[in-house]
C-alpha positions in Angstrom: 49.6 -48.4 -42.2 53.0 -49.1 -43.6 52.6 -46.0 -45.9 51.8 -43.8 -42.8 54.7 -45.1 -40.9 57.1 -44.3 -43.8 55.6 -40.8 -44.1 56.1 -40.2 -40.4 59.6 -41.4 -40.5 60.4 -39.2 -43.5 58.9 -36.2 -41.7 61.1 -36.9 -38.6 64.2 -37.1 -40.7 63.4 -33.8 -42.3 62.8 -32.2 -39.0 66.0 -33.5 -37.6 67.9 -32.3 -40.7 66.4 -28.9 -40.5 67.2 -28.7 -36.8 70.8 -29.7 -37.3 71.1 -27.0 -40.0 69.6 -24.4 -37.7 71.9 -25.5 -34.8 75.0 -25.2 -37.2 73.8 -21.8 -38.5 73.2 -20.6 -34.9 76.7 -21.7 -34.0 78.2 -19.8 -36.9 76.1 -16.7 -36.0 77.1 -16.9 -32.3 80.7 -17.3 -33.2 80.4 -14.4 -35.6 78.7 -12.2 -33.0 81.4 -13.3 -30.4 84.2 -12.5 -32.8 82.6 -9.1 -33.7 82.1 -8.3 -30.0 85.7 -9.3 -29.2 87.0 -7.3 -32.2 85.0 -4.3 -31.1 86.3 -4.6 -27.6 89.9 -5.0 -28.8 89.4 -1.9 -31.1 88.0 0.1 -28.2 90.9 -0.9 -26.0 93.3 0.1 -28.7 91.6 3.4 -29.0 91.5 3.9 -25.2 95.2 3.3 -25.1 95.9 5.7 -27.9 93.8 8.4 -26.4 95.7 7.9 -23.1 99.0 8.1 -24.9 97.9 11.2 -26.8 96.7 12.7 -23.5 100.2 12.0 -22.2 101.7 14.0 -25.1 99.4 16.9 -24.2 100.4 16.7 -20.6 104.0 16.9 -21.8 103.3 20.0 -23.8 101.7 21.7 -20.8 104.6 20.6 -18.7 107.1 22.3 -21.0 105.0 25.4 -21.5 105.2 25.9 -17.7 109.0 26.2 -18.0 110.2 22.7 -17.5 112.8 21.4 -20.0 112.8 17.7 -19.4 110.4 14.9 -18.4 110.6 11.3 -17.3 107.7 9.7 -15.3 108.9 6.1 -15.7 110.7 5.6 -12.4 108.9 7.2 -9.5 112.0 6.9 -7.4 114.0 9.2 -9.7 111.2 11.5 -10.9 110.7 15.0 -9.6 107.5 15.7 -7.5 105.9 17.3 -10.5 106.7 14.2 -12.7 105.3 12.0 -10.0 102.1 14.0 -10.0 101.9 13.3 -13.8 102.8 9.6 -13.4 99.4 8.0 -12.9 97.1 10.9 -13.7 95.8 9.1 -16.8 95.3 5.7 -15.3 91.7 4.4 -15.5 92.2 1.0 -13.7 90.7 2.3 -10.4 87.5 3.1 -12.3 87.3 -0.2 -14.1 89.2 0.9 -17.2 92.1 -0.8 -19.0 94.8 1.9 -18.8 97.3 0.9 -16.1 99.5 3.9 -16.4 101.1 6.2 -19.0 104.9 6.8 -19.1 106.0 10.1 -20.6 109.7 10.7 -21.3 112.2 12.2 -23.6 114.5 10.5 -26.1 116.9 11.9 -28.7 117.2 10.8 -32.3 119.0 12.5 -35.2 119.8 15.5 -33.1 116.1 16.2 -32.1 114.3 15.4 -28.9 111.3 13.0 -29.2 108.7 13.1 -26.5 107.4 9.6 -26.0 104.1 8.6 -24.4 103.6 4.9 -23.6 100.1 3.8 -22.4 100.2 0.5 -20.6 97.2 -1.9 -20.6 96.4 -3.6 -17.3 97.3 -6.9 -19.0 100.8 -5.7 -19.8 100.5 -4.7 -23.5 101.4 -1.1 -24.6 100.8 1.4 -27.2 103.4 4.0 -27.9 103.2 7.4 -29.5 106.0 9.9 -30.2 105.8 13.6 -30.9 108.9 15.2 -32.4 110.0 18.5 -31.1 113.1 20.7 -31.2 114.7 23.2 -29.0 115.5 26.8 -29.9 117.5 29.2 -27.9 116.3 32.8 -28.5 119.0 35.4 -29.2 120.4 36.9 -26.0 123.0 35.9 -23.5 125.0 32.8 -24.4 124.5 30.0 -21.9 126.3 27.3 -23.9 129.5 26.3 -22.1 131.2 24.8 -25.1 131.4 28.3 -26.7 133.7 29.4 -23.9 136.9 28.3 -22.3 135.9 29.5 -18.9 132.3 29.7 -17.6 131.2 30.9 -14.1 127.7 31.2 -12.7 126.4 33.7 -10.3 129.7 33.9 -8.4 131.7 35.2 -11.5 135.4 35.0 -12.0 137.9 36.4 -9.5 141.6 36.8 -9.9 143.6 37.2 -6.8 147.2 37.6 -5.6 148.9 38.0 -8.9 146.9 35.5 -10.8 146.8 35.5 -14.6 144.0 34.8 -17.1 144.5 35.0 -20.8 143.3 33.5 -24.0 143.2 35.5 -27.2 141.4 32.7 -29.2 139.0 31.8 -26.3 136.6 33.6 -24.1 134.8 33.6 -20.8 131.2 33.7 -19.8 130.5 35.1 -16.3 127.5 35.8 -14.1 129.0 39.1 -12.9 131.9 41.4 -14.2 135.3 40.0 -14.0 137.0 40.8 -10.7 140.7 41.4 -11.5 142.7 42.1 -8.4 145.8 40.3 -9.7 149.0 41.8 -11.1 149.1 39.5 -14.1 148.0 40.5 -17.5 144.4 39.7 -18.5 143.9 39.2 -22.2 140.8 37.6 -23.5 139.0 37.0 -26.8 135.7 38.2 -25.3 133.8 38.4 -22.0 130.2 37.6 -22.2 127.4 37.8 -19.5 126.1 34.4 -18.3 122.7 34.1 -16.6 123.1 30.5 -15.3 122.7 30.7 -11.6 123.0 28.0 -9.0 123.3 24.4 -10.4 122.3 21.2 -8.7 123.0 17.7 -10.0 119.8 15.8 -10.2 119.3 12.4 -8.4 122.8 12.6 -7.1 123.0 12.1 -3.3 126.7 11.6 -2.4 127.8 15.2 -2.8 131.2 16.0 -1.2 132.2 19.2 0.5 135.7 19.4 -1.0 137.3 17.5 -3.9 140.9 18.1 -5.0 142.0 17.5 -8.6 145.8 17.0 -8.6 148.0 17.3 -11.6 148.3 13.5 -11.9 144.5 13.6 -12.7 143.6 11.8 -9.5 140.6 13.2 -7.4 140.9 13.2 -3.7 138.2 13.8 -1.0 139.6 16.7 1.1 142.9 18.6 1.1 146.0 18.0 -0.9 148.1 16.2 1.7 145.6 14.0 3.6 142.8 13.4 1.0 141.6 9.9 0.3 141.3 9.0 -3.4 137.7 8.9 -4.5 136.0 6.5 -6.9 135.1 7.6 -10.4 132.1 6.5 -12.5 133.4 5.9 -16.0 131.1 6.1 -19.0 132.1 5.7 -22.7 129.9 7.2 -25.3 130.2 7.2 -29.1 128.8 9.5 -31.8 127.3 7.4 -34.6 124.7 8.6 -37.2 124.1 11.8 -35.3 123.2 9.9 -32.2 125.0 9.3 -28.9 125.5 5.5 -28.2 126.6 3.6 -25.2 128.4 0.2 -25.6 127.7 0.3 -29.3 123.9 0.3 -28.8 121.2 3.1 -29.3 120.1 2.8 -25.7 118.5 6.0 -24.5 121.5 7.9 -23.4 119.7 10.3 -21.1 118.0 7.5 -19.3 121.3 5.6 -19.1 123.1 8.6 -17.6 120.2 9.4 -15.2 120.1 6.0 -13.8 123.8 5.5 -13.3 125.1 4.7 -9.9 127.0 8.0 -9.6 130.2 8.5 -7.7 131.1 12.1 -6.7 133.0 12.3 -10.0 131.6 10.9 -13.3 134.0 10.7 -16.2 132.2 10.6 -19.6 134.4 9.8 -22.6 133.1 10.6 -26.0 134.5 9.0 -29.2 133.5 9.3 -32.8 133.5 13.1 -33.1 133.5 14.3 -36.7 137.1 15.6 -36.6 138.3 12.4 -35.0 139.2 13.8 -31.6 137.9 12.3 -28.3 136.4 14.5 -25.7 136.1 13.9 -21.9 133.7 15.5 -19.5 134.2 15.4 -15.8 131.1 16.0 -13.7 132.2 16.9 -10.1 129.5 16.9 -7.4 131.1 19.0 -4.7 130.7 22.3 -2.9 134.3 23.1 -3.7 136.7 21.8 -6.4 140.4 22.7 -5.9 142.5 22.3 -9.0 146.1 22.0 -7.9 149.0 22.3 -10.3 152.6 22.5 -9.1 153.9 23.3 -12.5 152.2 23.3 -15.9 149.0 21.3 -16.1 147.6 20.6 -19.6 143.9 20.2 -20.1 143.1 19.1 -23.7 139.7 18.4 -25.2 138.1 18.3 -21.8 135.3 19.9 -20.0 135.4 20.0 -16.1 131.9 20.9 -14.7 131.3 21.4 -11.0 128.1 22.4 -9.3 130.1 24.3 -6.7 133.0 26.7 -6.6 136.3 26.2 -8.3 139.6 27.4 -7.1 142.8 27.2 -9.2 145.9 27.0 -7.0 149.4 25.8 -7.0 150.3 22.6 -5.2 151.1 22.8 -1.5 154.6 21.7 -0.5 155.3 19.9 2.8 156.6 23.1 4.4 153.1 24.7 3.8 154.4 26.9 0.9 152.3 27.0 -2.3 154.1 26.6 -5.6 152.8 28.5 -8.5 150.7 26.6 -10.9 149.4 27.0 -14.4 146.5 25.5 -16.2 146.6 25.4 -20.0 143.3 24.8 -21.6 143.2 23.7 -25.2 139.8 23.0 -26.7 138.6 22.8 -23.1 136.1 24.4 -20.7 136.1 24.8 -16.9 132.6 25.5 -15.5 131.6 26.3 -11.9 129.3 28.6 -10.0 132.4 30.7 -9.0 135.9 30.4 -10.3 138.9 31.9 -8.4 142.4 32.0 -9.7 144.5 32.2 -6.7 147.9 31.9 -5.1 149.9 33.2 -8.0 148.3 30.7 -10.4 147.1 31.2 -13.9 144.7 29.9 -16.6 145.9 30.1 -20.2 143.2 29.4 -22.8 143.5 28.4 -26.4 140.2 27.9 -28.3 137.1 26.4 -26.9 135.4 23.1 -27.8 132.8 24.4 -30.2 133.8 25.3 -33.7 135.4 28.8 -34.2 137.1 29.7 -37.4 138.0 26.0 -38.1 139.2 25.2 -34.6 137.4 23.3 -31.9 136.0 19.8 -31.4 132.3 20.0 -31.8 130.0 20.3 -34.7 126.6 22.0 -33.9 124.7 18.7 -33.8 127.3 17.1 -31.5 127.2 20.1 -29.2 123.4 20.0 -29.0 123.4 16.4 -28.1 125.9 16.9 -25.3 124.0 19.8 -23.9 120.8 17.7 -24.1 122.5 14.9 -22.2 123.9 17.3 -19.5 120.4 18.8 -19.1 119.3 15.5 -17.7 121.6 15.9 -14.7 121.5 19.7 -14.3 117.8 20.8 -14.1 118.5 24.4 -15.1 121.3 23.7 -17.5 119.4 24.6 -20.7 117.0 27.3 -19.5 119.7 29.6 -18.2 117.9 29.8 -14.8 116.1 32.9 -15.9 113.0 33.9 -17.9 113.2 36.4 -20.7 115.0 36.7 -24.0 117.5 34.0 -22.9 114.9 31.4 -22.0 115.1 28.2 -24.0 111.9 27.2 -25.8 110.6 23.8 -26.8 108.7 24.1 -30.1 106.5 21.3 -31.3 106.4 20.4 -34.9 102.8 20.1 -36.1 101.3 16.8 -37.2 104.1 14.7 -35.7 102.0 12.1 -33.7 103.5 8.8 -34.6 102.1 5.4 -33.6 105.3 3.3 -33.2 
């Protein structure tokens, strides 16, 4: 009897030991299965996000092929209607998927545009892809303002009442033939056709009817005598390592500019140019910009860009008589839809900002970056506003999907 009890006890211990081993093995197996399933789920989510991001890049390609020159779907309050339509097209959350939304936007690095597509997980994590592309302007009419001292859109350049326009080392670009009804001499380096039509500043709601720029470089809302001084948004940018930087950082400049709280005049100061000159760009959001000069007004290393008409006049005295005024442009550009030289005034040009026979401010990469930045604010800035030989193309470099 004692022997049987010992045998039964030994068997029970063996059964318990085997059961414990099986339970331990089962735990390991279940943990392994759980880990594998979780890994597979994570891998699938990563793949889903990547596919969504790649689809965003393909949408960007189609967006550009339809004639658009910029894209930014991140902020629906700033996006165009077409960009809003793209904003959530790739979201799968409403059907139980994990893609919350896909942001598609442009950045600039080393003088080239990068189209970025960021797929966002419903839990907040993201995966980002970049596709490098570059812009190429086909041969044809020159739409680059920095290659000219004076640029006019569809309204052209008009000289009235004995006005004078000259500049043997500079040139003009005009949307229609020069109208010279003045008595002054007109001598120019070259006159080229310009196909840029009507411009509009993007996401810029406080447009003024008339802004006056006086010779003391103060801007006024309204006429010369009674105008109220207007506020100016000041921006300081620096060239560094072929990039535009703001406040010393590599923040996306186009996004920074686009999201600015913009006054009717934005003053952009650019430092760090390769020949160590600073350049200033004034963006004037007005139907009419009157540039008044009672004597001789010097404009050096500056671009004045207005989306309306520009008139160059002398300053008005208290007795209502206009004094003659002269603008001297050196390495500078004036841009408007229509430019009128009036009231016995004159524009004298010496060189333009882009390099020409050793003169000028801008190297090609600097010029490209500035034009790219301006294209953020002026929707048809780069395209020339017209299809054909002058249309700008965005060409994608093959095999440039990068998982960043």
